N, C-alpha and C positions, 0 to 999 in steps of 0.2 A: 880425670878423677870426676865424680857423682857430688856437686858441690849445690847448698841449699842458698840460697840469697833469701833472707827475713825481711819483713817490716814486720816489726814487734809486738804484740799484744797491744789494742788500743780502741778506746771509745769514745764518743763525745762528751762523757762523762770525764775524760781524761784533759781534754782540751779546751772546752764548750763552757763558758757560765750556765745556770739554767735556765734562764731567756733568751738564747740563741743557738741553743740545742736542737732545735726543731728546725736550725733551717740548715743545718750543717751535713756534709756529705763528705766523700773520699774521692783523692788525684791518686793516682800511681805516681810512687815517686822515680823521677825523671833518673837522679843518679845511680839510683841499683838498674832502672832499667836498660843504663848503656853498660855500663857494669857486667850485667846479664849477656846482653850482644858480643860482648869482647869476650868474655869468657869462654862462649858458646864459638865463637870463630876459632879460637884457640884450641875446640876440639873435646871440649871439656859438655858432659852434659850438666843441665838444669833446673832445679827444683824453684821457684818461684813461689812466695807467699806473703799474700798481705793481711796483716794481722789483724785488720779492721772487719776482715770476715770468720775469726777463728779465736777461738779461746788460747792461754798457754800450751793448755792438754794436748786440745786439739793439733796444733803446733808442731808438738816433740814428737807427738806418734807420727803425724806425715814426716817430719824431718830421718826419725829412726827407720821408719818405712822404707823409705827413698835410698838407705843405706848410703847416706852421706858420708863422703870422706872429707867433707870441709863444710862449715855452717860461716857464711857472712852475716852481719846484721846493721843495717841502718841504724842510727845515733843522733837525736835530737837529744840536748840535755832533760828537756821537759818528760822525755819517756825512757830513760835512764833505768832507772829503778826494773821498770818490764821487763827492759831487754836484758840486763842482769840477769832478771831472773830465770828468763827464758834458757840465756847461754849456760847458766849454772845449772838446768833440770836437763839440759841437752847435755852437758858435760857428765853429767854426774850418770846418765842413763848409757855411754859410751863416751870411755877416757879417751879413746884413742882420735876422735874427733879436732881436726883442727880448726880453730875457733878466733876469728877477726872482725874486726869492724870498723865502722866509715861513716863518713857524712858530716854534717853541719859540728854538729854535736863532739864529737871524736876526736875534728881537726883541731875544736878549740882548745881540747883540754884533756889531751891523750894521758901526761902521768898520772893525772888524778882517776879517770877512769881504769887504768892499766894495776893503779894500785886497788882500787875498792872490789879487786874481786881476782882469785886465783885459776879461775875458769876462763881465764881469755889469752891467747895465746900472742897476737896482733892486733895494732891497730894500723891504718892504713889513712895515713895526714894529708888533705889536700885532694883534688881529682883524684877517682880512683881506679879508671880503668885501668891505665899500663903499669901499674903500681900491684892494682888486683893481678894480673895478668901472670908478672913475672913473679909475684911472691906465689901463686897456685904453680906455675911449673919450679918452683923449688922445691915444694913440699913433695911434688909429684917425685921428681929426682932425689929428693932426700938428702938436698944441699942445703946449707944453709942459706936464710933470708938476709943475713949482715951487709951482705954485699947490695942490697936493693933500696933505693931512695926512696924517700918519702912515706918509711915506716918508724913505727917504734915497737921492739920488740923486747923477750926477756932473754938474756943471754949469760950463763952460768951466772941463774940468778939477780941479774942487777937489770935494769932497764937499760935500754941500746937505743939511742934515738939516732938513726941512718941520716942522711944527710937530703935537704929537703928536694923533692921532685920540682923540678921546671915545669912552668905548666905547659898545657899544651899548645902549639904554635899556632899546630892546621886541627880544627875543628872537623871538616871535611875528611880526615883520615878515620873517624870516627863512623861505623855501622848504624843504622837507625834503633832508637830503642828498642829492645826485645819485648815491645807489647803482647808479641803473641802469646809471652810465656806466661802474661798474668791473665785473671779472671774479667777481661774488660765489658763481658755483660754485668758483671756485680759492682763496678765502680759508678758512680755518681756524683756531679761538681755541688759545692754548695749554691743555694741558691741566689746570691747575690753576684754568682761570679759568670754567670754565661745569661744567653738570651734562649738559647732554646739546646736541644739535644739529638744526638748522640754529639759531645763533644770531645777534643783531644785537646791536650798538653804536648807545648815544642818548645824548644830555644832554638831561636836563630842566631844567638851569640853567647857570649860568657865573660863573666866581669864589668866591673863599673868602678868608672873615674872621679866618682864621688868619695866625700871625706866625712858622713854625717856619722856622729857623736854615737849613735846608737844602731850601726850596721856592722854584720859583720861579713868580710868579704872572702869568702873560702875560695873562689874564684880569680882574686887577684884585683888589682887596679886598672890593669891592661885587657883592654874590652876586644876580643877576638871573636871574626865574623865570619859566619859558614854563607857558604856563597850563594846567593839567590835561587839557583838552579835547585842545589840538592836540594834548599828548604821544600821547596815547592813539589819536588819529587815526595819529600816525607808526606806533605798535604794531600798529591794526589793518593799516594798510597792508602791513606786514611781512608779517603772518602771512595776508594774502589771498594776494600777491604773491610770496610765498619761504616760503611755510608754517612761518614761525619760529617757532619753540618756547620760547626762553629770550632774554630782552635781559637784559645788561650798559651798567647804566648808568655812566657816566664821570665822574659828576658830585664834585666834590672834597669837596663839604658835601651831600650827599642831605636829609639830616633839619632842614636850619637852620629851614625854616619847618615848623611840623608842622600849620598850617592847610593848607599846599600840598598836604603828602604826604598829609591826612586827603581833600584835594578828588581827587589823583591816585588814591587807592584806590578812592574810591567811585565816580570816574567808568569805573572799569575791571573793576567787580564788577558795575556799573548794564549796560555794554553786555556782559556774559558772557562777556569772553573769556578764556581760558585759559592764562596763559602764566606759567613764571616767572621769577623777577626776581632780580638782584645789586645791590644799592648798595654806597655806601662813606660810612659815617659815623663822625661825633667821638663819644667815649667820653660826653664830658657832655651829648649833645643828642637824648639819647634816653630814652623811659620807657615802662610794661608797655602802657597802652594804644593806644602809636603802633605799639608794637612787634604785638602782638596785631592791629591792623587790615592791617598791614605783610602779615602770615603768611597772613591770610583772604585777601587780595587778590593773592597767589601769589609774596611776597617767598620767598626759598629762602636767601640768604644775604646777611651784610652781612660789610663788610671793616673791620676795625680796626684802624688806624696805629697800634700799640702801640709800636713801635722801640727800649724799654729797661725790661728791669726793675729798674731802677735808678731811683731819684725824681729824686736831682740830676743824672743824665744827661736826664731827663725837663725838667727844669730848664733845661739847658745847652738843649737844642735848643729852648726855650721852647713849647713844647707846649702850656702851660696846661692841663695837667691830673694829676689825682693817681693811682698805681695802685690805690686805691682807688674811684675811679670806674673806672677801666677795668673792675676786677673785677665792679663791680656791673653795668657796661652788658653784658660777656658774658655773666654770669649771667642776665641778664633775658632774652636775647637766646635763649640757651639754654633757659629755660624755657617759653618760647613754641613751641618749634618752628622757630626758625630756628637753622641754622647759621653759626657766625663762620669765616673766614679773618681770620688776622692777619699782620700785618707786623712785622721787627724788622729794625734794622741795628746792623752792631757799629764798630768804629772810630770811634766818637763821640766828641770833643775834651776829655780829662780821661779815658776810659776806659782801663781796663786789663784785661788778658785776665781776671784774677778776677771783677771784674763785668763781662764778656761771660759767665762760666760763669752767674750768676746772671739774665742775661736768657735762658738757659737755662731756667734752671725756670724761671722766671714763666712761657715762653711751655706748659711742661708743665702747668702748673698751670691756667692758662686751659683749656685740652684741645681748642683749635679744632678743625673739623672738614680745613681747608687752611691751612697756614704756610708763609712765606715769610722768605728769612733774608738779608740784604744788607748789603757795605760801603758806608756812608756814601759820596756822593760830590759834590764840591762845585759844581754845574754850572753854567756861567757865569749871574753875574745876580741870583745867591742872596746872600742874606747872608754865608752860609759861606765861598764863593768869594772875595767881597770882604774878607772877614778873612782868608784865605789868601795873599791877594796881597798883604796889609799884612805878614808874615812870622808874622800867628796861628795857633792851632789847631794845625799842622802841616804837612807840606810833601807836594807833588801834580806830577804828569805835566804838562807842559807839551803836551804831545800830544794835543790832542781826540779821536784816536780812542779813547784810552785813558779817556775820560771816559765809562764804562757803568756801572751796579749789578751787572752780573750776569757781568762778566768774568773770565779766568782772575787776575787779579789786581787787586789795589786801587787806584783812579788816586790818593784819599788816603790819609796816614799819619797819626795823630795824632802828637804828641809823648811820649804816653803808652802807644805801643805798636808791634809792628814788622808790618811785611805779611804776613810768616808767620803773627802770631799769628791777626790779622784772618782769613785763610783758613783757618788750622786749626779757630776759634770758628763759621764757615759748618758746615764739616763735622760736627764734632762736632754742633752743632745739628739738624741735618737730621737725624743719624745717632742722637742721645738718643730727638728726637721722635717719629719712625717705627718705630724697631725696640723695640717696647714693644708685648707680649701684647694687652696691655685696649685698646690702642690702635687693634689691627692688626684684632682682632676687631671692636671698631666701624666702624672703616670698611668692612669687609666685610659688616656685616651694614647698613648704608644704601649701597649702590650703587644708583642709580635709574635706570641707562639702559646700555645695552652702551657707550656712550662714557666714562662711567665705569671700565669692565673696564679699556677700552685705556689711560686717565690711569692706573691702577693701576701695570697693566704695565707702560708706560712709565717711571715712578715708581720702579716696584723695579729697573727697572737702571740709574738714575740715580744712585740709592742704593749700589748694588754698586759702580760708579764712585767714591763717594766713599768709603768702605769701603776699599778697595784702595788710595785717594791718601791715604788720614790712616794707613793701613800704611806706606806707603812712607815719610812723612813723618816717621816715628816711628823707622824704621828709621835712614833718616838721621842724624836726631837722636844715635840710641843710636852708631853712629860715629863723628859727629863730636867727641861725649864723650870715646870711645875715645881718640880721637888726641890730644886735647888736653891 
């Protein structure tokens, strides 16, 4: 079969606030790359299209010129409207094409999306590689997909959800992501996410055993690990074929198994591969010996999801971490020469504006190399979303296109705060964090590549925009007070 796999048309305006669009980039979608590789290995011919590079009309034309028998679209809730329009346009032009979707948004709310359009034939729920392969085999053979696990399909005018697909136990069974099908020379990372280019993204594991209020676990709570030798094989392939200098690991809990991390570090060093790499860890899952081994093997930055500088709000989020654990993890990481990237959220249920100011001070205390501040977002399928739907925690927009962490307005507002306060905290956080002479000197003294010079320049322009927005907001406040 000829199968088009598509990320729907999108751009920085769809996912970013005005003041951070200048630092945004575009990574390939790893899940769709894995699906592409599995379907190609099954004998299908694949067209991979990235919506960041094309308009809706251009992508429709390419799909039709490819004479695709099936169209698979990656869906997150934020971009459903874009995906829906594209699917409907292609289906109108070619009514015989088989259409299916997958991804986090599709998995979290399949019935909602299926009922929203007549142009969709199936939804892949959960990990998509095996389900997509079996689905395409059934369509090619002309048989019913009703016996395939992990699907939502239409049968006799009704929706049928098949039994759930078990998660894939052995990740080593999967081929490498089909990066060769993508226009890799056109992708570029967001400026705050890597230290140099070319850079590639990878997964060394799937799953997370955490229970955070705001997190949706498409890959399940049981963590599955790829073999260290296979991970390094993939790095070696990227280095030889694409000249990669840095790897960004998207694992949700990279240091879950210290034995696995040591094995990876040893394998990387034994092969003499010189690459920088970046990972995400929990603060309670690192120690000095492990961090030293990671540093020696090329790790330059660790992302810690700090979220709040107020313990009661960490407890609300069910982080199962303490502020002291976070302090110690960041201190240890810095002490071995690894930089940190820490992330924070505002608008936590029960949080006040004053609590948000404490979080900003905590971020300054930790002193990470880079930081990000977000309004909390109740993504479909998360405990937070389910609570909001029951009238708990606060209020939120019902529009899926509003459900992003980086937009100009928060989609969720807790009962304890206003939307304006959340966005003011975000602006103040960046301004107070970056406009510190000691920190600016630290950043200047730690530039590691020309890419980071560009990153600092783009970041500076974003910060100046935030300063202007904050001055405007304060002026409006003053006017309103004088009129009341």
